[in-house]
C-alpha positions in Angstrom: 6.9 2.9 6.9 9.3 5.0 8.6 11.9 7.3 6.9 14.1 10.0 7.6 12.4 13.2 7.6 13.2 15.8 5.4 14.9 19.0 6.3 12.8 21.3 8.0 10.8 18.9 10.3 13.3 18.9 13.2 10.7 18.5 15.8 8.9 15.3 14.5 9.9 12.3 16.8 13.2 11.0 16.3 14.0 7.0 15.4 15.5 6.9 18.8 11.8 7.4 20.4 11.0 3.8 19.2 13.4 2.5 21.4 11.1 2.7 24.5 8.3 0.7 22.4 9.1 -3.2 23.0 9.2 -5.0 20.0 8.2 -8.9 19.7 9.6 -9.6 16.1 12.8 -8.3 14.5 13.7 -8.6 11.0 16.4 -6.9 9.0 16.9 -7.1 5.4 18.6 -5.0 2.5 18.8 -2.1 4.9 15.1 -2.0 6.1 14.1 -3.2 10.0 10.6 -4.8 10.0 9.6 -5.1 13.9 6.4 -6.0 15.6 5.6 -3.7 18.7 3.3 -5.1 21.2 0.6 -2.9 22.5 -2.8 -3.7 24.5 -4.4 -2.3 22.3 -3.3 -4.5 19.5 0.3 -4.6 17.7 2.0 -2.2 15.5 3.9 -3.4 12.3 6.8 -1.0 11.7 9.0 -0.9 8.3 12.3 1.1 9.3 14.4 2.2 6.5 18.3 2.1 7.6 19.6 2.8 11.0 18.9 6.7 11.6 18.5 6.8 15.5 19.0 10.7 15.7 17.3 11.9 12.7 13.8 12.9 12.3 11.3 10.4 11.2 8.8 10.8 8.7 6.3 8.3 7.6 5.9 7.5 4.2 2.4 6.2 3.1 1.4 4.9 -0.4 -1.5 6.7 -2.0 -2.8 3.0 -2.8 -6.4 1.1 -2.1 -5.4 0.7 1.7 -4.2 4.2 2.6 -7.2 5.0 4.9 -6.2 1.8 6.8 -2.6 2.9 6.7 -3.3 6.2 7.9 -5.4 4.6 10.7 -2.5 2.9 11.8 0.3 5.7 11.7 -2.4 7.6 14.0 -2.2 4.6 16.3 1.3 4.8 16.4 1.7 8.7 16.9 -0.7 8.3 19.8 1.7 5.8 21.3 4.6 7.4 20.6 3.0 10.5 22.8 2.8 8.0 25.2 -1.0 7.6 24.9 -3.4 4.3 24.5 -3.0 3.9 20.8 -6.6 2.8 20.7 -8.3 0.1 19.1 -7.1 -1.7 16.0 -9.4 -0.4 12.9 -12.7 -3.0 12.5 -11.2 -4.0 8.8 -8.0 -5.4 10.8 -10.0 -7.5 13.2 -11.3 -10.9 11.8 -14.5 -12.2 13.3 -15.3 -14.9 14.7 -17.0 -16.3 12.0 -14.3 -15.4 9.4 -11.7 -17.1 11.9 -14.2 -20.3 12.1 -14.0 -20.2 8.3 -10.3 -19.7 8.1 -9.5 -22.7 10.6 -12.1 -25.0 8.4 -10.6 -24.3 5.2 -7.0 -24.7 6.8 -8.2 -28.5 7.7 -9.9 -29.0 4.3 -6.5 -28.0 2.7 -4.7 -30.1 4.8 -6.9 -32.9 3.6 -6.9 -32.0 0.1 -3.0 -31.9 0.2 -2.9 -35.4 1.4 -5.2 -36.8 -1.3 -8.2 -37.4 0.3 -11.2 -37.1 -1.8 -13.8 -34.2 -1.4 -16.5 -36.7 0.1 -13.4 -37.9 2.7 -13.0 -34.1 3.6 -16.6 -33.4 4.3 -16.8 -36.6 6.5 -13.9 -35.0 8.4 -15.5 -31.5 8.8 -18.9 -32.3 9.0 -19.3 -36.0 10.1 -20.5 -38.8 8.4 -24.0 -38.4 8.9 -24.4 -34.9 7.5 -22.6 -36.3 4.2 -24.7 -39.4 4.0 -28.2 -37.5 4.6 -28.3 -36.6 1.0 -27.3 -37.5 -2.6 -23.4 -36.6 -2.4 -23.9 -35.1 -6.5 -26.6 -32.9 -5.2 -25.4 -32.3 -1.4 -25.0 -28.8 -0.5 -22.4 -30.3 1.8 -20.6 -31.2 -1.5 -20.6 -28.0 -2.9 -19.4 -26.2 0.3 -16.6 -28.4 0.6 -15.3 -27.8 -2.9 -15.7 -24.1 -2.4 -13.4 -24.6 1.0 -11.1 -26.7 -0.8 -10.9 -24.0 -3.7 -10.5 -21.0 -1.3 -8.0 -22.5 0.7 -5.8 -23.5 -2.3 -6.1 -19.9 -3.5 -5.3 -18.8 0.0 -2.4 -21.0 -0.2 -1.2 -19.7 -3.5 -0.9 -15.9 -2.3 -4.7 -14.8 -1.6 -3.6 -14.5 2.2 -2.2 -11.5 1.4 -5.6 -9.7 1.3 -6.1 -10.8 4.6 -2.8 -9.4 5.4 -3.5 -6.3 3.8 -7.3 -6.1 5.1 -7.8 -5.0 1.2 -11.6 -6.7 1.2 
């Protein structure tokens, strides 16, 4: 979050320095601007308090469990404002191929669940009928895995996705 800097920080970058960074998304809500600034090394997500193009800006960094990730993002933005490469995204912000695959499978499982499909029907769609029929359903590892996928997908749908967005765990 970028806010007007307190007095005495006149040498700080001014809000107008953000103009040369091209934003791909722009949302205004109640005196706050949110924008996504594209970068070859990964996007920057910025919240700006009000409109103060001529004022020096400061970063407001909450001291919460994500402070180190926020500081890493701030360092990337500072490098970009100084017209240097921002550098790679922090590893905690990157979704691994394994997690991406699981998230996609969760979405498919959730779609089936929301359409009223049974766990067995969801499992058949995800893992093929022969994998489901290989073992007795009540003791099948496929059954347990399907139930966990649906439960995790429902939890994500009900707000758990915020953990992904915050890269908090």
